[in-house]
C-alpha angles and dihedrals in degrees: 000000000000120000131174119222127186102154132063088241089060090053089054090051090051090050090053090062093060114116120196124185118191128185133175144168124199131188121194127189138165103232095179136003105302093353115115127191119201121187121179148162122219125184138170137189125197126198133181090022118164125250124183119232144154107287098210112019122192115253109216092194094056094034095231141068122281088258108024091192096057117092107242160243098038136150124235139185115237113200099206104088124122137202135198128195129179128171143172111211124195128181135174119185142169122205133155143094096320124103092248127068127168144164133199120193132182129182125191106192145156128197123190128178145153092239131002093206136019094206115077093211090065095056113124124180092350138067115288095232142026114285096221117018090203096053108059096167090051086077096046110123145110113334114251088246096043113138114176099193126029123176125181128173129177135178135187121193127184105214113231096218116123091347112185093022132093088258092060131077098093120154131181123195136177138187126197120193123185127166139162127249134298117225132246136188133243108228143175121249093217142041101270094161092052090232090145091211127170088244125028112231103161128140133209128241120271114228104155147009110296091202098060133076129010133301123250087263089063096248120130121251122264097045128108090253092050111020094162136006111254089196087075087074132069135198111258121235109278110270092025136098120238123248096228108119129237114267094001094141122080125220129212122291126247131236131170139161122200124192130189137183121197135183124199122214112194114214101178138318110326095000130097144151120225122202119190149165124213132191114204116199087009095188092047089234113179112234109197126213123226119275111270126168093164131085128171122198086225097059139065097227143013118302100224130291116298112226101181126031102191146013090267089070096245114160116251118249114276094002111177094010126126119216103162141058132212124228117010141287119256111314127188115204131187118202142176127201131189115206126189 
């Protein structure tokens, strides 16, 4: 189904057509005293989702736009996109009256869709619109938020020192978060297909393995200065779209450990002051962002990593290089809380 929307009311009508089906199964068992294991499956299927595309693309073969009488370029919402999500979720936790409580969680998941957003301004790490409005499945790939592996562990321990006295009330806690990469898209910095769209969302051709070899700067692949090999891509024939898929490139993983120490000072029944110190990203581990040498004034983030900058096949500036990090470096924070 193809619909044209130019008014916020039309967007609301498009949203009303969305159909989401969710299904899950969870099993819970106490495997030891106070230790609970939860294993579950969660899945979701989306239909009639919106994807943003050029409303009236230019047709190089015919020499005019699809509808020559329609003022262009314009953006439209197509309500034919789909999404698929499947996950295995495992959790082991211990809670109770003891001084120690902890939880370990792991999720193995995969999310695939035709578009992760129907509003170009929300695009992050991928093109803001569909490459070819007439080829929906040509944009099917990893969702922009797809994380295959996600591990989180936390522990809280009430220290036994001076318990019951005014010198007691010490608590130490820690959180470890580790997850695999988010994807990003190789793109072109110019309109190779001559679609003459309001926003350029075209991709190159894939001719090799982007994770082998060295970059043109002589640095090996899988480093911040050469995250992928741009020589694995080729310029498509003029007037054609490339065969490189959406979100086929993987970014760096993420790992962080946070640690906190707190001390309670009881004032009277039901009232206390807690003083604490927390260290976020305790090990000062650098978490790199995905490569992105693109930035549109209409979007919140980069729109993929441009491989070629012109019809001559010259590489775009800083292709495959990482310049930013996500999260923060080590931060030490002091805090005070009053509870009543």
